[in-house]
Each structure stands twice: as structure tokens, then as C-alpha cells.
N, C-alpha and C positions, 0 to 999 in steps of 0.2 A: 552746325559744323563750324569748326574753327574757334568755337568759344572755349574758354578755359574756366574751370571751376576752382575757386580758391579753397584750399584745404587748410584748416586750422591745425597747427601743430603745437603741441605742448612740450615743454622741456622734460626730459627724462627725470623721473624722480631719483633722488639720491639712493642708490642701491648699496651704499657702503655699509658693510656689516658692522654692528656695534662691537665694542671690545668686551667679549664675554668674560674676560678675566676680572673686570671691575663692575660691569653693568649687571644689574639684577641683585646685587648684594643688599640685604635688608639693613639700611642705615639706622633705623630706630633700635634694632636689636643691638647693634654695635654700641650705640650711645648708652643704652640701658646697662649693658654688660660692663662697660668702662666705668660708669657711675657706681655700680655695685662694687667693682673691684677697688676703686679709690676709697669709698666709704668703708669697705671691709678692712683695708690696710690701716686706715685711721683708727677705727674702733679696736683693731687688734693691738695697736700700739698701747692703747689705754688698758685693755683687758690683760695684757701681758705684764703689767707692772708688778702685781703680787708675785707671780712666778719668778720674774727676774730678781725680785728683792729677796725672796726667801730661799732661792736655790743655793746649793752649796758651791756651784761653779760660778765663775766670773761671767756674768752676762748682763744684758740690758734689754729693755723692751724693743729697742731698735734692731737687735740681733734677730729677734723673732720676725720682725717686719721685713727685714732684708731677705731672710730665708724664704718667707712667703712670697715676696716680690720676685725672687728668682724663679720660683715655681710658676708664678703668674706669667712671667715673661716667656717661659718655656711653653706654657699652655697656650698663650696667645699666638706664638709661632706655629704650634701644631694646628690651632684653629684656622689661622690664615692659610696654611698649606692645604688643609682639608677643604676649606671653602672654595678653593680655586680648582678643584678637580671634580670630575663627575662621580658622585657617590656610587653610581651603579657599577662602575668599573671595579669596585672593591668586593663585589659579590663572590668572586672566585676565591677570595682570601678568608671568607667567613668561617669555613670549616677548620682550616689550620689555626685561625685565631681562637676558635672555641676550644680546640685541643690544647693550645698554648695556655689559655686561661685556666683550664682544669689542671694543667701542670703546675701553674703558679699556686693554685689553691691547695694542691697536695704538698708542694715544696714549703709553703709557709707553715704547714703543720709540723714539718721536720726541722727546719732551721730558723723559723720565725722568732720574733721577739715576743716575750710574754709581758703583756701590759694589762693591768686591771683584771687579772684572772682569765685572760683570753690570749690565744696565739693567732694573731691575725695580721701582723705587720712585719716588714723587713726594715733593716737599718734604723732600729730604735724608734719605730713609729712613722717614718717618713713615707713608706710605700705600703699601701694596703691593697692587696689583690682583689678584694671584694668590690672596690670602686671601679676597677678595670672590668670586672665581670658584668657590672650593670650596663656599661656601654656595649660590650660585646654581645650580651643577650638581646639587647634592643635591636642591634643591627642584624643578628642572626635570625631572630623571629621575623623581622620586617622582610628580609629577602626570602626566607622559607615560606612564609604565608603568601607572599606575592606569587611565588613559583607554583604553589599548590592551590591557588585561589579557586579553581574550577571544582575542586573536590572537597572544599571545606564544609559543605553541607552535610557530609557524612562524618559522624562523630568518630567512628572507629578509625578513619583514615588519618586524622591529625592528632587524636588524643594520645596514641601510643608514642610516636616520635617526639612530640612536644613534651609529653609527660616524662620521657626518659631524659631529655636535655635539661629541663627544669629540675627534675627530681635529683639528678646527679649533682647539679650545681648547688641546689639548696642543701643537699646532704653534706657536701664539703664545707659549706658555710656553717652548718649546724655543728660540725666537729670543732670549729674554732673556739667558741661559738660566736656568731655575729647575727643576732636575732633581728636587729634593725634592717640589715641588708636583706635578710630572708623575707621579711614582710614587705619591704620596698619592691623587691623583684616580683613577688606575688601580685602586688597591686599593679605594677607596670604591665606585667604579662596579661593580666585580666583585661585591662583597658585596651591593649593592642589586639587581643582576640575579639573584643567587642567592635573595634574599629575595622576589623577584617570582614565585617558583614556576615557574621555567623547567624544561624537560625536562633530565634528568640528562646527556644527551649534549651539550646546549648548554652546560651548566655545565663539563663537561670541556673543551669547545672554548674557553670563555672563559679557563679556567685556563691552557691551552696558549698562547693568544695573549698573556696577561699575562706568562708566562714568556719567550716569544720577545721581547716588548717590553722586558723588563728586561735580557735578554742583549744586545739591540740597542743600548740606551743605553750599556752597558759597552763594547761593541766600537766603536761609531761615534763616541763622544765621548772627548776626551782627559781631561776631568775624571772621567768614569765609569771609564775604564781605570785612572787613577792611584789613585782611591779604592778600587777593587776589589783592586788589587795591594797597596796599603797594608793593607787588611783581611786578606788572605791572609798577608802577612808577619807582621803582629801576632798572627794566630791561631797561626802556627807557633812564634813566639818573641816573648814580650812585650817583650823588649829592642829588638826591631825595630819596635815599634808607633809610631804617630805621637805627637807630644807631648801631644795632648789626652787620649789614652788613658793615657799614663804619668802625667799630672797627676791624672787621675780615680782611678787605682789608688792613687796617693800620698795622695789626699784620704781615701779609705776607710781606709787604714792610720792616718793621722794622726787622723782623727775618732773612731775606735774605736766604742764602743757609744753614748755620749751626746753626742759632739761636743766641740769646743773652745770653743763658745759663739758666739753671733751676733756678727759683726764681728771676731772674734779669729782668723779663719783667715789663713793665709799663702800658700796655694797660688795664690790669685788674683794675688799679686804676683810670682810666679816664672814668668812667661811663659805664663800661661793665656790662650789666644786667645778673643776674644769672650765673656769671662766673664759679661757682663751679659745675654747672649742665648742662643746655641746651647749653651754649656757651663755654664750656670748651675747645673745639678744637681750639678756638682762642688763648688760652694760649699755646697750643701745637705748633701752627704756629709761634708764636713770639719767644718762648724760645727754641724750637728744630729746627726751621727753615724748609725750604722746604724738606730737607732730612728726618727730623723727621716726617713731615706730610706723606711723601711717605712710611716711615716705618710703621706708624700706619695703613694707608690705605692698604698697602700690607699685613699686618697681618690679617686684616679683610677679604681680598680677599682670602688668603690662607685658612682661617677657612671656608669660604663659599665653596671653591672648595673641601676641604676635606669632608665637610658635604654632598655635592652632590655626591661625590665618594662613600660614604657609602650608600646613597640612591640608586644609580645605582646598587651596588653590592648586594642589598637585594632581596631575592627571595620572601619575604613576603610583601604583599601590604601595610599592616599597618606600617611595618618598613620603607618601601620606603617613605610613606607619612609623617611619623614622622620626619625622617631625612631631607627630603626636606623642610617640614614646619618650623622646627627649624632653618635651614640654611637660608631660605628666610627671616624669622623674624629678625634674628640678622643683616643680611646685609641690610635689608630695614631700620631698625632703624638707623644704622650707616650712610647710604647714605642720608636719609632725614635730619638727624642732621647736617652733614657736608655741604650738598648741600644748605640747607636753609641759612647757615651763609654767603654764597657767592652769594645769590640771584639766585640760579639755580632752586629752587622750593620755593613755599610760606612757610613761617615759620609755622611749625606745632607743635612745643613743644616736639619733640621726644628727648629722652635722648641718649647719646653716650654710648653704652654698655661697661662695664668694667671701664669707666672713670667718668661718671657723678655721683654726690653725690646722693644716694638714696638706701636704704636697700632693699626694695621689688623688685626694678628693677634689682639689681645685683644678688640677690638670685634667681629670676625667670630665668634669663639668664643662671646661673650656673646649675639650675635644667634642663634646656633645653640641656645644654652640657652633663649632665648625661645621658639623653635619647639618645643623639647621640652616646655616648660611649656604651650604652647598645645595640643599634642596631648593632654597629660595632662588639661587642663581640659575639652576637648571629649569625651574618653573618658567622663568623669564625667557630662557633660551628656547624652550619648547614652544612657548606661545609666539615668540618672534618667528620661528620657522613656519608655524601654521598660518600666520598672517601674511607672510611674504612668499608668494608663489615662485618668484625668481630665485630666491634663496633655496626653496625646496628643490627646484630643478637642478640647480648647481650641486646641491648636497647629494641628490640621487645619482648624478653623473659621477661624482667623486667616489661614491660607494661602488658603482659599477666597475670602476677601474681597479678597485682593490677587493673584489668580491671573493669570498671564501665561504665554505659551507658553515664552519663554526661561527664566522663573523655574521653571516646572515641570520643564523638562529639567535645570536645574541642581540642583534638589532631588533628582530621581531619581538623578542621577549620584553625588551625595554619599552616597546610602544603599545603594549597591551593596556 
């Protein structure tokens, strides 16, 4: 009695919440994207020299670079804004966004600009609705598959609505026509359905349908047939390959290991078609050499791996599908563009992200990067809430003060 027991006390841990507006942003992705943008603008300056020289209008390579830089700046602002919001809050806007996208795809057929035998752009090629459609379809599929996740094992449940959404979108793209966008969307959708944890029998069925769809485009369209036979001819004998492939092989030989130097290449002046857009990697090969090619390809691979890492770390199915869909989209575009130049796949007309001239393509890719960063930031936010009991209690009390039926449902759906 009368004795006292010393109790050790420890200082309270710092319960200050991190700034979620900046914390959790994937810095490597930002560095990779900025590096690709800078390289893209430098190469575009060189690739635009023949166009600026031979055009009837007064222009210079810098005019193309400045226009592309303006689109890059707008895209970066969009990416920054998207990265700072919770991507899950955009779910309610997906259906209106899908209808708006269909509206643009119809409108471009009516008042669009005819270029290279297709009606697929507005404002003389600056805005291409098919690029917008890629982002919207990725987001729509991600949220829809997440909301119907419990019923995805039943083929008849998801095949009809997904088939209608994709079918109408692909049909509108077929009318333009834009076969590269069609094949890209089919590939992206197939991968996202695979990531949604479907039954393996359904996955085999999807692969079979995609194969039949690919063969159908080749057989049913004159453009598809011509490009397929050109690919086969070039595969058998490089001398029979199309001029783009010959110029690309020539650029590899001329560029050597280190390249001839930025702006010093000559292949772009010897009949290289659309050197500032679809075949711009040929300029990279000649002027930056084999090491430059490996640098560009390596940056795309790193971006792809960082995107998959974000997808794997996401506990939210919609975030997992968005991150994987965006990553697959960018790497698919890059692979098809580069591989077609060396006759590894048929020419599809895919642009090289961050490099090819085109405002809507660049802005759409940067918007996709913004969603990648948003998923990454919210992954960090969710993990912090799980590790911090005090923060979880405060968060629950805050929710109790503003409880509503619709809000509760929305919260529960996000935590599945």
C-alpha cells in the first residue's frame, strides 16, 4: 500500500494525414512520360522537314512541333486534373460519355474531313473521335465489369450487353473506315475480359471470336486483303516488301549503332510515306541508331510494367481493369506501329504514342496516363486507411454525419 507503479508512456505517433493530392503519385511514370514527350518533339522536328519543305503553304518544322507541344500541354493539364481526383467518382458519367462518343463517331461520318480515303477526323485531321473512343471504352468496360463481377461466370449475362456496346462502336469505326482502331479495341477488350477473371472456357471462346473477327476483316475488306498479301509477300522475300518496310530496313543499316545524328537523316527525303506520323520510328532508327531504338522501346516497356504494377496493387476491380487496359492499349499501339515497319505484322496504320503527329491521339494517351496516376494515388490512399486504425475511425464518423442511402451504396460498391 502506498507504493506507486511507474507507467511508461510513449509519445503519440504523428497522426497527421498525408497530403493525398500529391502523395501516392507514381513518379517513375511521370519521368518516363516526360522523357517520351521530349524525345517525341525532337524527332517530330526532324521528321517534319520534308513536309514543311515540299508543302505549298508557308510552314516550317517548328510549326508542327509547336502545334504538337500545345496539344501536349493540354494533355498534361488533363492528366494532372484526372490524377488528382478519385477515378471511381466518374462511374456515373460513363453512360453519357459512351453516348457522346457514339455521337461523335456518327458526326464525323457526316461532316468529317476526308483524308487518305477515309472520313475519320475533324478540323483537317486534328481531332480523331476513334482515339477518344479507346479511352471511353476502357473506362466503360472497367466500371461495367466491376459492377457485374458476381455474374461474369454466366456467358449469356455479359456477352449480349458487351457485344452490343463493342459491336456498335466497331461498326461505326468500320464505316469510316478505321481498321487499326477496330483491331486495337478488340485486343484491349479481350485482355480486359481476361483480367476480369472469366472462366477459362469463356476466355478460349473470346480468343476464337477475336481470331474469326481478324480473319473476317482481311477477307471482307479490300484494304485488309491488300495489306495481308503485302505482309506475306514481304515475309517471303524482303525485296517484295512495301516501300515503308524497305525504308525502315534501310534506316537501320544507315543508322548503325549510334545513328547519324538528329536532323541529319536522309531516309525521310527518299519517299518515306507519312514520316511525321505512322512511320516516324524509321527516323528514330536512322538518326538515333540501334541504341536510340532500344531506348525508346525500353521506355515503352518500363511504362507498361509500371502500369501493370499499379493494376496488380489495386484492390478495386475497376482500378485494376483501368490500369491494365490503359497499359495494354499504349504498348499495343507502340508494338503494332514498330513491328509493322519491319514486316513483323501487317501494316495497320497505328500511331506511335508520344511521337506521331496528331493532337487527339496525344491528348487521349495523356488522359489515359492521368487515369493510371489516379489509380496509383487511390491505391496508396486505400492502403493508408487500412494501416491506420485512427484514420479509419475518423473516416467512419465523418461518413456517419453525412450518411445517405445512395451514398452508402456507392461506398460499399467501391470497397468490394
